[in-house]
C-alpha positions in Angstrom: 76.3 23.8 7.7 76.6 21.5 10.6 79.9 21.5 12.5 80.7 18.6 14.7 81.6 19.4 18.3 85.2 18.5 18.9 86.0 17.1 22.4 89.7 16.5 22.2 91.9 19.4 23.0 94.4 18.3 20.3 91.6 18.2 17.7 90.3 21.6 18.8 93.8 23.1 18.5 94.4 21.6 15.1 91.0 22.8 13.8 91.6 26.3 15.2 95.1 26.4 13.7 93.7 25.4 10.3 90.8 28.0 10.5 93.0 30.9 11.5 95.9 30.0 9.1 93.6 30.2 6.1 92.2 33.5 7.3 95.7 35.0 7.9 97.1 33.8 4.5 94.1 35.4 2.7 94.9 38.6 4.6 98.5 38.7 3.3 100.3 37.2 6.2 102.8 34.3 6.0 102.3 31.7 8.7 105.0 29.4 9.9 104.6 26.5 12.4 107.7 25.8 14.5 108.7 22.1 14.6 108.5 22.3 18.4 106.4 24.4 20.8 109.3 26.2 22.5 108.8 29.2 24.8 105.1 29.2 23.9 105.4 29.8 20.1 102.6 28.0 18.4 103.1 30.0 15.2 105.5 32.6 13.8 103.7 35.1 11.6 105.2 37.5 9.1 103.0 40.5 8.8 102.4 42.1 5.3 105.0 44.8 6.4 107.6 42.1 7.0 107.6 42.1 10.8 107.9 38.6 12.5 105.7 37.9 15.5 105.9 35.0 17.9 102.3 33.9 18.5 100.6 31.8 21.1 97.2 30.6 19.8 94.4 30.0 22.3 90.7 29.0 22.1 89.7 31.9 24.2 91.2 35.1 25.7 94.0 34.1 28.1 97.0 35.7 29.7 99.7 34.0 31.8 102.7 36.2 32.9 105.2 33.4 33.7 104.7 31.8 30.3 104.2 34.7 28.0 104.8 38.0 29.8 107.7 40.3 28.8 108.6 38.0 25.9 107.1 40.1 23.0 104.5 37.3 22.5 101.3 37.9 20.6 98.0 36.2 21.5 95.7 34.9 18.7 92.2 33.8 19.8 88.7 33.6 18.5 85.5 34.9 20.0 84.8 31.6 22.0 81.1 32.0 21.5 81.2 32.8 17.8 79.8 30.6 15.1 82.2 28.2 13.4 83.1 29.1 10.7 82.9 32.8 10.6 83.7 33.9 14.1 86.1 36.8 14.6 89.7 36.3 15.7 91.7 38.7 17.8 95.4 39.4 17.5 96.9 41.3 20.4 100.2 41.6 22.2 100.1 39.5 25.4 101.4 42.2 27.7 98.8 44.7 26.5 96.0 42.2 27.2 97.6 41.2 30.5 97.7 44.9 31.6 94.0 45.3 30.7 93.1 42.3 32.8 95.2 43.5 35.7 93.7 47.0 35.5 90.2 45.6 35.3 90.5 43.1 38.2 93.2 44.6 40.3 93.4 42.8 43.6 89.7 42.1 43.5 90.2 38.8 41.6 90.7 35.8 43.9 94.4 35.1 44.1 95.4 37.6 41.4 97.6 39.8 43.6 99.3 36.8 45.3 99.8 34.9 42.0 101.2 38.1 40.4 103.8 38.6 43.1 104.8 35.0 42.7 105.2 35.5 38.9 102.3 33.2 38.1 99.5 35.7 37.3 97.1 34.3 34.8 93.5 35.0 33.7 91.1 33.6 31.1 87.6 34.3 29.9 85.1 31.8 28.6 83.4 34.5 26.6 83.8 38.1 25.6 82.0 40.1 28.2 80.9 43.7 27.5 84.1 45.3 28.9 86.5 42.9 27.1 84.6 43.2 23.8 84.8 47.0 24.2 88.6 46.8 24.8 89.1 44.5 21.8 87.1 46.6 19.4 90.0 48.8 18.3 92.1 45.6 17.7 91.9 43.9 14.3 89.2 41.3 14.0 90.0 38.6 11.5 87.1 36.7 10.0 86.8 34.2 7.1 86.9 36.1 3.9 87.6 39.5 5.3 89.3 41.6 7.9 86.8 43.7 9.7 87.4 47.2 10.9 86.5 48.0 14.5 82.9 48.9 13.5 82.4 45.5 11.9 82.4 46.6 8.3 84.6 44.6 5.9 87.9 46.3 5.4 88.5 44.1 2.3 86.8 41.3 0.6 89.5 39.4 -1.3 93.1 38.4 -0.9 94.2 40.9 -3.5 92.9 43.7 -1.4 94.3 42.4 1.8 96.6 44.6 3.8 96.6 44.1 7.6 99.4 45.2 9.8 97.8 44.5 13.2 97.9 46.7 16.3 101.0 48.8 17.0 103.5 48.0 19.7 102.6 49.5 23.1 106.2 49.7 24.4 
């Protein structure tokens, strides 16, 4: 199947939202879209266990402390180099991902320490490098038609079998 390359950020965001919404619904989640993007909430997701999560959707792994840090925000992003459709999606608490980036880069990243002290620390990746992929493996990976376990095997194959609760809280 040929997929047209989208060039508008609004078109990319809309296509990503449609792609991941279908995956989440099939996995037993309920997906709500706020009328306005307030405080970074692109979506509100009710897990199969009934927990509500504020979600910021991105096209790639990204953390930004001033915008999302300390706010119980969850990040939802695909493998940016994965095939569309069928690429894995990752669902992780922002602060857990932020702490991972901070531990990995420390003060070695240009401007990280200064920006962190100013409350503006941010980081993003254009792809999933070896270390980031290794870190994300224990997290749930959502893919079209199935939720994969960390080893990549299908955890379920149909909506009736779907039960996904996502990673536990780290605080």
